[in-house]
C-alpha positions as CSV (number, residue, x, y, z in Angstrom):
1,M,-35.4,129.0,-52.4
2,P,-32.3,130.5,-53.9
3,S,-32.5,133.0,-56.7
4,I,-33.1,131.6,-60.1
5,L,-30.6,134.1,-61.5
6,H,-27.1,132.7,-61.3
7,S,-25.1,135.8,-62.2
8,E,-25.6,139.5,-62.9
9,S,-22.5,139.9,-65.1
10,T,-23.0,141.2,-68.6
11,F,-21.5,140.1,-71.9
12,R,-20.4,143.1,-74.1
13,G,-20.0,143.7,-77.8
14,D,-20.9,146.2,-80.4
15,D,-24.4,146.7,-81.9
16,E,-25.8,143.4,-83.1
17,S,-22.7,141.5,-81.8
18,R,-23.5,142.5,-78.2
19,R,-24.3,139.8,-75.7
20,E,-26.2,140.2,-72.5
21,R,-26.8,138.0,-69.5
22,C,-30.3,136.7,-69.2
23,T,-32.0,138.2,-66.2
24,L,-34.1,135.1,-65.6
25,C,-31.7,132.1,-66.0
26,G,-28.3,133.7,-66.4
27,A,-27.5,132.3,-69.8
28,E,-26.3,134.3,-72.8
29,S,-28.8,136.5,-74.6
30,V,-28.2,137.6,-78.2
31,F,-29.5,140.5,-80.3
32,F,-33.1,140.0,-81.2
33,H,-34.7,143.3,-82.4
34,K,-34.0,147.0,-82.5
35,D,-36.5,149.9,-82.7
36,S,-36.1,153.6,-82.4
37,A,-36.2,153.5,-78.6
38,R,-34.0,150.5,-77.7
39,R,-32.5,147.1,-78.5
40,Y,-33.8,143.7,-77.3
41,F,-32.0,140.5,-76.6
42,R,-33.3,136.9,-76.5
43,C,-31.9,134.2,-74.1
44,Q,-30.5,131.2,-75.8
45,C,-31.7,129.0,-72.9
46,C,-35.1,130.1,-71.5
47,Q,-36.1,132.3,-74.5
48,L,-36.9,135.4,-72.4
49,V,-36.6,138.6,-74.3
50,I,-35.2,141.5,-72.4
51,A,-34.9,145.2,-73.2
52,D,-31.4,146.7,-73.4
53,P,-30.2,147.0,-69.7
54,R,-28.7,150.4,-70.6
55,T,-32.2,151.7,-71.3
56,L,-34.1,150.5,-68.2
57,P,-36.4,153.2,-66.7
58,T,-35.5,154.7,-63.4
59,R,-37.8,154.2,-60.4
60,D,-39.0,157.8,-60.8
61,D,-39.7,157.2,-64.5
62,E,-41.7,154.1,-63.5
63,Q,-43.7,156.0,-60.8
64,S,-44.6,158.8,-63.2
65,H,-45.8,156.2,-65.8
66,Y,-47.8,154.2,-63.3
67,D,-49.5,157.3,-61.9
68,L,-51.2,157.7,-65.3
69,H,-53.0,154.4,-64.8
70,Q,-56.7,154.8,-63.9
71,N,-57.6,151.5,-62.3
72,D,-61.1,151.7,-60.8
73,P,-62.5,148.7,-58.8
74,S,-66.0,149.7,-59.9
75,D,-65.1,149.7,-63.6
76,L,-66.9,146.6,-65.1
77,R,-64.6,146.5,-68.1
78,Y,-61.6,146.4,-65.9
79,R,-63.1,143.6,-63.9
80,L,-63.9,141.7,-67.1
81,F,-60.2,142.1,-68.1
82,L,-59.0,140.8,-64.7
83,S,-61.5,137.9,-64.9
84,R,-59.2,136.2,-67.4
85,L,-56.9,135.5,-64.4
86,F,-59.5,135.5,-61.6
87,E,-61.8,132.8,-63.1
88,P,-59.3,130.0,-63.7
89,M,-57.5,130.7,-60.4
90,N,-60.7,130.9,-58.3
91,A,-61.9,127.6,-59.9
92,R,-58.9,125.8,-58.4
93,L,-59.0,127.3,-54.9
94,A,-60.5,125.8,-51.7
95,A,-63.1,127.9,-49.9
96,K,-61.7,130.7,-47.8
97,S,-58.2,130.5,-49.1
98,Q,-55.4,133.0,-48.2
99,G,-54.1,135.0,-51.1
100,L,-51.7,137.8,-52.1
101,D,-52.0,140.1,-55.1
102,F,-48.5,141.1,-55.9
103,G,-48.2,144.3,-57.9
104,S,-51.7,145.5,-57.0
105,G,-51.3,148.9,-58.6
106,P,-52.9,152.2,-57.8
107,G,-56.4,150.9,-57.8
108,P,-56.4,147.4,-56.2
109,T,-59.2,145.4,-57.9
110,L,-58.2,141.8,-58.4
111,S,-57.9,141.5,-54.6
112,Q,-61.4,142.8,-54.2
113,M,-62.7,140.2,-56.6
114,F,-61.1,137.4,-54.6
115,A,-62.4,138.9,-51.4
116,E,-65.9,139.0,-52.8
117,A,-65.5,135.3,-53.6
118,G,-64.8,134.6,-49.9
119,H,-61.0,134.5,-49.8
120,T,-58.8,136.5,-47.4
121,M,-56.5,138.9,-49.3
122,Q,-53.4,140.9,-48.8
123,I,-51.8,143.2,-51.4
124,Y,-48.3,144.3,-52.1
125,D,-47.0,146.9,-54.6
126,P,-43.5,148.5,-54.4
127,F,-45.1,151.9,-55.2
128,Y,-48.6,151.9,-53.9
129,A,-48.7,149.3,-51.1
130,P,-45.1,148.9,-50.0
131,D,-45.7,147.1,-46.7
132,Q,-43.2,144.3,-46.9
133,S,-44.6,142.6,-43.8
134,V,-47.0,140.8,-46.1
135,L,-44.0,139.2,-47.8
136,Q,-43.2,137.3,-44.6
137,S,-46.2,135.1,-44.8
138,K,-47.1,132.0,-46.8
139,Y,-50.2,131.9,-49.0
140,D,-52.5,129.4,-50.8
141,F,-52.2,131.5,-53.9
142,V,-50.4,134.6,-55.3
143,T,-51.5,136.6,-58.3
144,A,-49.4,138.9,-60.5
145,S,-51.6,140.6,-63.2
146,E,-49.7,142.7,-65.8
147,V,-46.7,142.7,-63.5
148,V,-43.9,140.3,-64.7
149,E,-43.2,142.3,-67.8
150,H,-42.0,145.1,-65.5
151,F,-39.5,143.0,-63.7
152,H,-35.9,144.2,-64.2
153,Q,-34.6,141.0,-62.4
154,P,-37.2,138.4,-63.0
155,G,-35.0,135.6,-61.7
156,H,-35.0,137.2,-58.3
157,E,-38.7,138.2,-58.4
158,F,-39.9,134.7,-59.4
159,A,-37.8,133.2,-56.6
160,R,-39.5,135.6,-54.2
161,L,-43.0,134.8,-55.5
162,W,-42.4,131.1,-55.3
163,S,-41.2,131.4,-51.7
164,L,-44.5,132.9,-50.7
165,L,-46.5,129.8,-51.6
166,D,-47.4,126.9,-49.3
167,T,-47.1,123.4,-50.8
168,G,-49.9,122.9,-53.2
169,G,-50.3,126.7,-53.6
170,W,-50.9,128.4,-56.9
171,L,-49.1,131.3,-58.7
172,G,-51.2,133.0,-61.3
173,I,-49.5,135.2,-64.0
174,M,-51.2,137.4,-66.5
175,T,-49.0,139.0,-69.2
176,K,-49.1,139.3,-73.0
177,R,-47.1,136.5,-74.5
178,L,-44.4,136.9,-77.2
179,R,-45.0,134.7,-80.3
180,D,-42.2,135.2,-82.8
181,A,-39.7,137.8,-84.1
182,D,-42.0,139.0,-86.9
183,S,-45.0,139.8,-84.6
184,F,-42.6,141.3,-82.0
185,S,-41.5,143.9,-84.5
186,R,-45.1,145.2,-84.7
187,W,-46.1,144.5,-81.1
188,H,-47.6,147.4,-79.2
189,Y,-46.7,145.8,-75.9
190,K,-43.0,146.6,-76.3
191,L,-43.8,150.3,-76.8
192,D,-44.5,150.8,-73.1
193,P,-41.1,151.9,-71.7
194,T,-41.8,150.1,-68.4
195,H,-42.2,146.8,-70.2
196,V,-38.7,145.3,-70.1
197,S,-39.2,141.5,-69.9
198,F,-41.2,139.5,-72.5
199,F,-42.3,136.0,-71.9
200,S,-43.2,133.2,-74.4
201,L,-44.6,129.7,-73.8
202,E,-41.1,128.4,-74.0
203,T,-40.0,130.7,-71.2
204,F,-42.8,129.6,-69.0
205,R,-42.0,125.9,-69.8
206,W,-38.5,126.5,-68.7
207,L,-39.7,128.2,-65.6
208,A,-42.0,125.3,-64.7
209,D,-39.2,122.8,-65.2
210,H,-36.8,124.9,-63.1
211,L,-39.4,125.3,-60.3
212,K,-40.5,121.7,-60.6
213,A,-44.0,123.0,-60.8
214,E,-47.2,121.8,-62.5
215,W,-48.4,124.4,-64.9
216,I,-51.5,125.2,-66.9
217,V,-51.9,127.5,-69.9
218,A,-55.3,129.1,-68.8
219,G,-55.7,131.6,-71.7
220,N,-53.9,133.6,-74.3
221,D,-52.2,135.6,-71.6
222,V,-52.6,133.6,-68.4
223,V,-50.5,130.8,-66.9
224,L,-50.9,129.1,-63.6
225,F,-48.1,127.3,-61.7
226,Q,-48.8,124.9,-58.8
227,R,-46.1,124.3,-56.1
228,R,-45.8,120.5,-55.6
């Protein structure tokens, strides 16, 4: 599948008149919000909100931040958190399905939960499990838990995730969803400097239409897409 993103060129202007190119669909993004750290722009087509491209963290900055995470597969509270994605996904899978946890992090846990349920799992993470050979296979399902908000180029990344699925396969996404401008101004989620792409239901609706996918809102921060 070709990349969703049509162009990486950037519109320019001054302050609130600046325009940026949406990193998901390629349309024009306009000024949306400003805080003490950075500006944010919202796409006029797919409604994705992006952080100012001039303030994106470097790979070293990301690594330093992720190294602070303490994800422990034996932590019952962490497993309960991940169950918000695990349960609706697992309920739709055939027995002994083949899965990939994309962005598995420093303490892979979601993959263990699926393995314990009888599925065969692979993991991929650009920092902690960078074996790209697992990206050469097709899967019955792919999960991305607290991952897509880190995408600098979500158009390219979603194209890659979609290409990993067999027909009928499921893509499960867990990320906090943007509601409106007022709540965004107070939203703790945007304070993480590695969170640079913010999705709303409108964005996921656009994505489902573009991918020609069936989609299900499976919770306040979970959506599932099925490849037809």
